[in-house]
Each structure stands twice: as C-alpha cells, then as structure tokens.
C-alpha positions in Angstrom: 3.1 -6.6 102.3 5.3 -6.9 99.3 4.5 -10.5 98.7 0.8 -9.7 98.7 1.3 -7.2 95.9 3.0 -9.7 93.7 1.0 -11.2 90.8 1.0 -15.0 90.3 2.5 -14.6 86.9 5.1 -11.9 87.5 8.8 -11.5 87.0 9.3 -12.1 90.7 7.8 -15.6 90.3 10.1 -16.3 87.4 13.2 -15.7 89.5 14.2 -12.3 88.3 16.1 -10.1 90.7 13.9 -7.6 92.5 16.0 -4.7 91.3 15.4 -5.7 87.7 11.7 -6.4 88.3 11.3 -2.9 89.8 13.1 -1.4 86.8 10.7 -3.2 84.4 7.7 -2.0 86.6 9.0 1.6 86.2 8.5 1.2 82.5 5.0 -0.3 82.9 6.1 -3.9 82.2 4.6 -5.9 85.1 3.3 -9.1 83.6 5.7 -11.1 81.4 4.8 -11.8 77.8 4.4 -15.5 76.7 7.9 -15.8 75.2 9.4 -14.3 78.4 7.3 -16.6 80.7 8.3 -19.6 78.7 12.0 -19.0 78.3 13.1 -17.2 81.5 13.1 -20.1 83.9 15.6 -22.1 81.6 17.7 -19.1 80.5 18.1 -17.9 84.1 19.3 -21.4 85.1 22.1 -21.1 82.5 20.7 -23.4 79.8 21.0 -22.8 76.1 17.7 -21.5 74.7 16.2 -21.4 71.2 13.2 -19.0 71.2 10.9 -18.3 68.4 8.3 -15.5 68.5 6.9 -13.1 66.1 8.0 -9.5 66.0 6.9 -7.4 68.9 6.5 -10.4 71.2 9.1 -9.2 73.8 12.1 -11.2 72.9 14.6 -8.4 73.9 13.6 -8.5 77.5 13.5 -12.3 77.4 17.3 -12.4 76.7 18.3 -9.2 78.4 17.4 -10.4 81.9 19.4 -13.7 81.9 22.3 -12.0 80.1 22.7 -9.5 82.9 22.3 -12.3 85.5 25.1 -14.2 83.8 27.4 -11.1 83.7 27.0 -10.6 87.5 27.9 -14.3 88.0 31.2 -14.0 86.3 34.0 -13.3 88.9 36.6 -10.6 88.6 36.5 -7.0 87.5 35.9 -5.6 84.1 39.0 -5.3 81.9 39.7 -3.0 78.9 38.7 -4.6 75.6 37.4 -7.8 77.2 33.5 -7.8 77.5 31.7 -10.6 79.3 28.5 -10.7 77.2 27.9 -10.3 73.5 24.7 -9.6 71.6 24.8 -10.0 67.8 22.2 -8.2 65.7 21.9 -7.8 61.9 21.3 -4.0 61.5 22.5 -0.8 63.1 18.9 0.4 64.0 18.2 -2.9 65.8 21.5 -2.5 67.6 20.4 0.9 68.9 17.1 -0.4 70.1 18.4 -3.5 71.8 21.1 -1.5 73.5 18.5 0.9 74.8 16.6 -1.9 76.6 19.8 -3.6 77.9 21.3 -0.4 79.1 18.1 0.6 81.0 18.2 -2.7 82.9 22.0 -2.6 83.3 22.0 0.8 85.0 20.1 -0.7 87.9 23.0 -3.2 88.3 25.8 -0.7 87.5 26.8 -2.8 84.5 28.4 -0.9 81.5 27.2 -1.5 78.0 28.0 -0.2 74.5 27.1 -0.6 70.9 29.5 -1.5 68.0 28.3 -0.9 64.5 29.6 0.6 61.3 29.0 4.0 59.7 30.6 5.9 62.6 34.2 6.7 63.6 36.2 4.1 65.4 37.4 6.7 67.9 34.4 6.7 70.3 34.2 2.9 70.2 37.9 2.4 70.9 37.7 4.9 73.8 34.8 3.0 75.4 36.6 -0.3 75.0 39.7 1.1 76.7 37.6 2.3 79.6 36.2 -1.2 80.0 32.8 -2.6 79.2 30.7 -5.6 80.3 28.1 -6.0 77.5 28.6 -5.3 73.8 25.7 -5.1 71.3 27.2 -5.3 67.9 26.7 -5.9 64.2 29.1 -8.6 62.8 31.0 -6.4 60.3 32.3 -3.7 62.7 32.9 -6.3 65.5 35.2 -8.3 63.2 37.1 -5.1 62.3 37.8 -4.3 66.0 38.9 -7.9 66.7 41.3 -7.8 63.8 42.7 -4.5 65.1 43.3 -6.0 68.5 41.0 -3.6 70.2 38.6 -6.2 71.4 38.9 -9.8 72.6 36.2 -12.4 73.0 38.1 -14.7 75.3 36.2 -13.5 78.4 32.7 -13.8 76.9 30.4 -16.0 79.1 27.1 -15.5 77.2 26.3 -14.9 73.6 22.9 -13.9 72.2 21.9 -14.0 68.5 18.9 -11.8 67.9 16.9 -12.0 64.6 19.0 -14.9 63.5 16.9 -15.6 60.4 17.4 -12.0 59.2 21.2 -12.4 59.6 21.0 -15.5 57.5 19.0 -13.7 54.8 21.4 -10.8 54.7 24.4 -13.2 54.3 25.9 -12.7 57.8 26.3 -16.3 58.6 30.0 -16.6 57.7 31.1 -13.7 59.9 28.7 -14.9 62.7 30.3 -18.3 62.5 33.8 -16.9 62.8 32.8 -14.8 65.7 31.2 -17.7 67.6 34.3 -19.8 67.0 36.3 -17.1 68.8 34.1 -17.2 71.9 34.8 -19.8 74.7 32.2 -22.4 75.7 29.3 -20.8 77.6 25.7 -20.0 77.5 24.2 -19.2 74.1 20.7 -18.0 73.3 19.2 -17.6 69.9 16.0 -15.8 69.2 14.3 -15.5 65.8 10.9 -15.0 64.2 11.3 -18.1 62.1 13.6 -21.2 62.3 14.8 -21.9 58.8 17.4 -24.4 57.5 20.3 -21.9 57.8 19.4 -21.1 61.4 19.0 -24.8 62.2 22.6 -25.4 61.0 23.8 -22.6 63.3 21.9 -24.1 66.2 23.2 -27.6 65.6 26.8 -26.3 65.5 27.0 -23.9 68.4 24.2 -24.5 70.8 24.5 -27.3 73.4 21.2 -29.2 73.8 19.1 -26.1 73.6 15.6 -25.9 75.0 13.1 -24.8 72.3 10.4 -22.4 73.2 7.8 -21.5 70.5 4.9 -19.3 71.6 3.5 -18.6 68.1 2.5 -20.7 65.2 5.0 -20.8 62.3 2.8 -18.6 60.3 1.6 -16.4 63.1 0.0 -13.2 61.8 -0.1 -9.7 63.2 -3.1 -8.6 65.3 -4.0 -5.7 63.0 -6.8 -4.8 60.7 -5.8 -5.6 57.1 -7.2 -3.9 54.0 -6.5 -4.6 50.4 -7.2 -1.5 48.2 -7.4 -2.0 44.5 -6.4 1.2 42.8 -5.7 2.4 39.2 -2.1 3.1 38.4 -2.7 6.7 37.6 -4.7 7.2 40.9 -2.2 5.5 43.1 -0.1 8.6 44.1 -3.2 10.5 45.1 -4.5 7.6 47.2 -1.1 7.3 48.9 -1.2 11.1 49.8 -4.7 10.8 51.2 -3.8 7.8 53.3 -0.7 9.5 54.8 -2.3 12.9 55.4 -3.8 13.7 58.8 -0.9 13.9 61.3 -1.0 10.3 62.4 2.3 8.3 62.7 2.5 6.1 59.6 5.1 3.9 58.0 5.1 3.4 54.2 7.1 0.7 52.5 8.5 0.9 49.0 10.5 -1.6 47.0 13.4 0.6 45.9 15.6 3.2 47.5 14.8 5.7 44.8 11.0 5.3 45.3 11.4 5.9 49.0 13.4 9.1 48.5 11.0 10.3 45.8 7.8 9.6 47.9 9.2 11.3 51.0 10.1 14.4 48.9 6.7 14.4 47.3 4.9 14.2 50.6 7.0 17.0 52.1 6.2 19.2 49.1 2.5 18.5 49.6 2.6 19.6 53.2 3.0 16.2 54.9 6.3 16.1 56.9 8.1 12.9 55.8 11.6 11.4 55.9 13.1 8.5 54.1 15.1 5.5 55.4 17.1 3.2 53.1 20.6 1.8 52.6 21.9 4.7 50.6 21.7 7.1 53.5 24.8 7.7 55.7 24.5 6.5 59.3 24.2 10.0 60.7 21.3 10.8 58.3 19.6 7.4 59.2 19.7 8.1 62.9 18.5 11.7 62.5 15.6 10.6 60.4 14.6 7.9 62.8 14.9 10.3 65.7 12.6 12.8 64.0 10.1 10.1 63.3 10.3 8.7 66.9 9.8 12.0 68.6 6.9 13.1 66.3 8.7 15.9 64.5 7.7 14.2 61.3 4.6 12.0 60.9 5.5 9.7 58.0 8.6 7.5 57.5 9.0 6.1 54.0 11.4 3.1 54.1 12.6 0.1 52.2 12.8 -3.4 53.9 15.6 -2.1 56.0 12.9 -1.0 58.5 10.9 -4.2 58.3 12.8 -6.0 61.1 13.4 -5.0 64.7 12.4 -1.4 64.3 10.1 -0.4 67.2 8.6 3.0 67.4 5.7 3.6 69.7 2.2 4.5 68.4 2.7 3.6 64.7 -1.0 3.4 63.8 -0.8 2.7 60.1 1.5 0.6 57.8 1.1 1.1 54.1 2.5 -1.3 51.6 2.9 1.1 48.7 4.9 -1.6 46.8 3.8 -5.1 48.0 6.8 -7.4 48.8 7.4 -10.7 47.0 7.8 -12.8 50.1 5.1 -13.6 52.7 7.8 -13.4 55.5 8.7 -9.9 54.4 5.0 -9.0 54.4 4.6 -10.2 58.0 7.7 -8.4 59.2 6.6 -5.2 57.5 3.1 -5.4 59.0 4.6 -6.1 62.4 5.7 -2.5 62.8 2.2 -1.8 64.0 -0.1 -3.5 66.6 2.9 -4.2 68.7 2.6 -5.5 72.3 -1.1 -5.7 72.2 -1.8 -2.2 70.8 -4.1 -1.5 67.8 -3.0 -0.9 64.3 -4.0 -0.9 60.6 -2.2 -2.4 57.6 -3.2 -1.2 54.1 -1.9 -2.9 51.0 -2.2 -1.2 47.6 -2.4 -3.3 44.4 -3.0 -2.3 40.8 -4.9 -4.4 38.3 -1.9 -6.4 37.2 -0.8 -7.0 40.8 -4.2 -8.1 42.2 -3.8 -11.8 41.7 -0.2 -12.0 43.0 -0.9 -9.9 46.1 -4.0 -12.0 47.0 -1.9 -15.1 46.7 0.9 -13.6 48.8 -1.5 -12.6 51.6 -3.0 -16.1 51.5 0.4 -17.6 52.1 0.9 -15.2 55.1 -2.5 -16.4 56.5 -4.2 -13.0 56.2 -7.7 -12.5 55.0 -8.0 -8.8 54.2 -11.1 -6.6 53.5 -10.9 -6.0 49.8 -12.4 -3.0 47.9 -11.8 -0.8 44.9 -10.6 2.6 46.0 -10.4 6.0 44.3 -9.2 9.4 45.5 -11.8 11.0 47.8 -13.4 7.8 49.1 -14.4 7.9 52.8 -12.5 4.7 53.6 -9.2 6.6 53.1 -10.1 8.9 56.0 -11.4 6.1 58.2 -8.1 4.0 58.1 -5.8 7.0 58.8 -3.6 6.8 61.9 -4.6 8.7 64.9 -2.8 12.0 65.4 0.2 11.9 67.7 1.6 15.0 69.3 5.3 15.6 69.1 7.3 14.7 72.2 7.6 17.8 74.5 11.2 17.0 75.7 13.7 14.2 75.9 16.3 12.8 73.6 15.4 10.0 71.2 17.4 6.8 71.4 18.2 7.2 67.7 20.1 10.4 68.2 23.8 9.8 67.4 26.1 9.5 70.4 28.4 12.5 70.8 31.4 10.2 70.8 30.2 8.3 67.7 30.6 11.2 65.3 29.3 10.1 61.9 31.9 9.6 59.3 30.5 12.2 56.9 30.6 14.7 59.8 34.0 13.8 61.0 35.8 13.9 57.7 37.8 17.1 57.3 36.2 19.6 55.0 38.2 20.4 51.9 40.2 23.5 52.1 40.0 25.8 49.1 43.3 25.9 47.4 44.8 29.2 46.4 44.3 30.2 42.8 47.4 29.3 40.8 48.5 31.5 38.0 48.8 29.8 34.6 52.1 28.5 33.7 54.7 30.9 32.3 53.0 34.2 33.6 53.9 36.1 36.8 51.3 36.3 39.5 48.8 39.1 39.1 49.4 39.6 35.4 45.9 41.0 34.9 46.5 43.7 37.5 49.8 44.7 35.9 48.7 44.5 32.2 51.2 46.5 30.0 50.0 49.7 28.4 49.1 49.8 24.8 52.1 49.9 22.6 54.4 48.2 25.1 55.7 44.7 24.4 53.5 41.9 25.9 55.0 38.8 27.4 55.0 35.7 25.2 52.6 32.8 26.1 55.7 30.7 26.9 57.9 30.9 29.9 58.9 34.5 30.9 62.7 34.9 30.8 65.3 37.6 31.2 68.8 37.8 29.7 70.1 35.4 32.3 67.4 32.8 31.5 64.4 32.0 33.7 63.0 34.5 36.2 62.2 33.8 39.8 58.5 34.5 39.5 57.3 31.8 37.1 56.4 28.3 37.8 59.5 26.0 38.2 59.9 23.2 35.8 62.0 20.4 37.3 62.4 18.7 34.0 64.3 21.7 32.4 68.1 21.6 32.7 68.2 25.1 34.2 66.8 23.7 37.4 69.5 21.0 37.8 73.0 21.4 39.2 74.9 23.1 36.4 78.2 21.5 36.1 80.8 21.3 33.4 79.8 17.7 32.9 76.4 18.9 31.7 77.4 21.9 29.7 80.7 20.4 28.6 83.8 22.8 28.3 84.9 23.9 24.9 88.1 22.2 23.7 90.1 25.4 23.7 89.1 26.2 27.3 90.6 23.1 28.9 94.1 22.9 30.1 94.1 19.3 31.2 92.6 20.0 34.7 89.1 19.6 35.9 86.6 21.9 34.3 85.3 24.6 36.6 81.7 24.6 37.7 79.6 27.1 35.8 77.7 29.5 38.0 74.0 30.2 37.2 74.6 33.9 36.4 77.6 33.1 34.2 76.3 30.3 32.1 75.9 30.7 28.4 72.5 30.7 26.7 71.5 27.5 25.1 72.9 26.9 21.6 70.8 28.6 18.9 68.6 30.7 21.3 70.5 34.0 20.7 70.7 33.4 17.0 66.9 32.9 16.8 66.4 36.2 18.8 68.7 38.1 16.4 66.9 36.6 13.4 63.6 37.8 14.7 64.9 41.2 15.3 66.3 41.5 11.7 63.2 40.1 10.0 61.8 42.7 7.5 58.4 44.2 8.1 55.4 43.0 6.1 54.4 45.1 3.1 50.6 44.6 2.5 50.8 46.4 -0.9 53.6 44.1 -2.2 51.7 41.0 -1.0 48.5 42.1 -2.8 50.3 42.7 -6.1 52.2 39.3 -6.0 50.7 36.5 -8.1 48.8 34.0 -6.1 49.1 30.3 -6.4 46.0 28.6 -7.8 44.2 26.2 -5.4 41.9 24.7 -8.0 42.2 20.9 -8.1 43.6 19.4 -11.2 43.5 15.9 -12.6 46.5 13.7 -12.1 48.3 13.2 -15.4 51.0 14.5 -17.6 50.9 18.2 -18.3 47.5 18.5 -16.6 45.8 16.2 -19.0 43.9 13.1 -18.3 45.9 9.9 -18.6 45.5 8.1 -21.9 46.0 4.6 -20.5 43.4 2.3 -21.9 43.0 0.6 -18.6 41.6 3.8 -17.1 38.9 4.2 -19.6 35.4 4.1 -18.0 36.8 4.7 -14.5 36.0 7.8 -12.4 38.5 10.6 -12.5 41.0 10.8 -9.6 41.4 14.3 -8.3 44.1 15.7 -6.1 44.9 19.1 -4.7 
C-alpha cells in the first residue's frame, strides 16, 4: 500500500530514511529538486560532494539529509563541547535559516542542533555546548572564538559542510575557514556554492578527497522571474520608488550604501508604507527583529544592502527592486534570486538614470538577462502592474528570525548605566544652595572651606595635600629649642600648628584699611597715552633712524 503511493522520483527512491521523508512531506516537499536528486545518492553513501546550484535550488536539504545520516552512524553518546557535524556559513542570517531546516529534520531523529554566530552573548551558546550537541551551524568568526576559549572541540566532527563557499571567499573568510578545516579530523566533506571560482577551487583541492561534482545549472544560470529595466529621471526616481513599493505586497529593495537603505526605509515609513532596513551597521538584535517583522508580514518592505543578497529566504517575496544597480553580474543574480524561488513567480525591476543606462544594460547582458525596457515617470500604469501581490500578516507563530531567549543580544544584555549622584563642586559643603547665608553674613571663599583647625570634614578630600597624610615630626620637623635629644613626638591633628605664613596673611587681611572712594578720585591718575621711545620723550636723533616708522610703546 505504501509502496504504491511512492513516486518514481521520490526521497524514498534516493535512499532517505522514511522518517526523514515523512518530515519533508509534512512540509510539502515530496519530489526532490534537481540538485537533491543528483547529489543525494553519493552523499548518502559517504562520498565527498561538490555541488553547484543557483540560489533557491534546494541546496540546504541536499546536505542536511546526508549530514544527519552521518551523525546517526557515529557510535557513542553525545559529549559536552564535542559536536559530530559542522556546517559553516558566511552570515548570521544564513546561519539562522540553515539551522531552521536542519533542526526541523533533526527533531524527527532526536538529534540536537544549535547555532553559533556573533552579535549575541556567549552565555547561551556556552550553556548549550555544556549540555551537549550533535550539529553546529556556525559562522567562522564566533566558532574560532569558542575554540580558542576551550569551550568547543572539533576532534569528534565526522562531517563538514561549507555552504555558500563563494560568498565566504568574497567576504575574506577563507583564512579562518582553512584553520577550522585543519582542526577537523578526516571525514566526509561537502561543499555547496552558487559558483565555483578560483578561490573555491583551491579550497576543494586542499580539503576534499576526490569529490563528485554535481552541477544542475549553467554557470550563468538566470532567475526565473520577469525582468524590467525602467529608465527614470534623477529627480523622479524617489517618486517612482515609492509607487513601486506601495500596495501592501512583500517587496525587497536593494541599495548600494547603508545610509541609503536607512534613509529609504525611513522615507517609506513616513509616507505610510511600513518598511524596515537591513545592513551591517545594525546590531544583531535589531537585524533579527527587522527580518522577523518582514517575514511575518508586519512590514511589507525590506530595504537592504547586499547583506541580504545571499541565502536569505522569505516566502512570497513578489518584487525585487534594484534601487541602486550593483557593479557585478554575480551580485545582480544573487539579489534577483530573492524572488521566484523554488518555482514560484516573481518580478525584478531595475532602475537606471540616464548616465547609468549603458552600464546597467551591459551588466544585465553579462548576467544573461534580456529585460523589457521602457522610460517610466511617476503615475504610469506599469508601476501598478508590476507591484507585488498583497500578503496578509501571519496570524500566529514565531518567526525563525526571532532572537533565541538564551541568545540575549549584546546591546540588550549590557548593564544600563546607573545615574551617578550629583557631586558638589570642590571646596563647598553639600547643599550650599539650600543653606545660603543671609545678606550681610560672610560668605565662604571659593577655595577650600576651613576652620581654625584646618580642613573641615564636609569638603572634598585632597589626597595630595599634606593634611591628609600621616602627620609626623619628620614631616613638620620639631623646632630646635623643642628637642631634648630624644625622638620627636608625633603631632596630633588637632594640635598641629597652622602652615607657616597662613596666620600672618589672615592678620594682614584683617588690618587692611578700608577703601576711600573720595581719596581715590582726587588722586592723580597715571597717563596711559603711548609715548615714543627716546630720551626725555623726544624722538631719537640718530641719523640711522631717519625715514623709518616710529616705534611706539606703552
């Protein structure tokens, strides 16, 4: 009965465990994609595999199934800090998405998985490693940190997967990836990438053992989407962008800079179009919250840099807009690959001004794309026709991009600064404004407030002043007539003499005569008029000074 229900080209026929095939069927995945049908027989047999397929071709399931089969084949129980399988990915968002697929399949086999990436506290990741884990999906940077701390060891890893290897090479991750692979023992290794460049080829030659290559797409495979090239005026471009992204459909807009992404998202929100931004300047918690809001339909538009061009999969993205066209045909294909995924429909719109027209047409020609070109202005009917279909927000459920409770973001985990109590200015007792002396009473001097014995107990202590040190005869020095040949006694604080000259100055101020304004007014004043330098106020008669300008002095 069950055999009759199987399709000729199903996961059962490829040798996948029935429990895993049923888990895939529960998600609506019954018939394998080309990359899965081509690579699964070899990867399930334990061979090293090199797979190349365009974005959205199903590479995650293609390596997740053999990875879990390999984990079950490793004897022994799981141990703290010693995973059996490792998946390396270039970005945090891709780590979250890959882990979601692997975890869904691993739950059917009671295999424990976890993610390791930066931007969150170490506490949650260390706690999971101590409890024991079988599969780790990690970015290279945080993984190396945990290895150096001694919290994670790779000596028990039996299978390693490199996903989006070409992007890791472009982002400069090859040195840490090489160090990580050198730490792993010999075993099965699988590498999946959209393209196979020279850097990836060196990695394959070094670490993969006679891999079987499976390419299901042409090297310049394009995305199955409708492409449009809209020629716009520079002053009309913002209005055209707003009309394209208005309507409630799920759309993804790409800009070249982080500032442009933030500005466009703010402008759309102010215009009544809910939008969020995604770029490298955002903290990890903000990035996950923005992605979660976009994935569950709370906001309809995501404005991103090329950080979202690789590996990001959100269902029902109907429109991709290249607000700022990229400079690389590979980047153009990866951006456009966020729509029309897994056989669904999608539209890609590229905006170009007059001075960008020639370069953008050449770029799309290199990518193998022949778009429909037309000049567009605000209010044209075509802007309404290419809009994405409206998607209703998710009624319930938690998005995979929501931060894990144990992975508290660093900005949220940092202790908030405690307001320091207001410190009174130096030399004045606390609350001096509340106890201001009455008019006519003497006011305290701006310096340190003192009594007859010296410094009071209320002012700020000054460690550099001698009064705060241990007062001994060695510091004060006894007078010659006070010594009798024995050791000088230690002077107590209340008995010490005032500093030399202090009392004399106080007496002098007390005996100073009062000012007499009348006497000062009648006294002759000194002239301040400048006079020439010379004898008796006359100009020098030196012949050498003739013809020279006068020198004046006050």
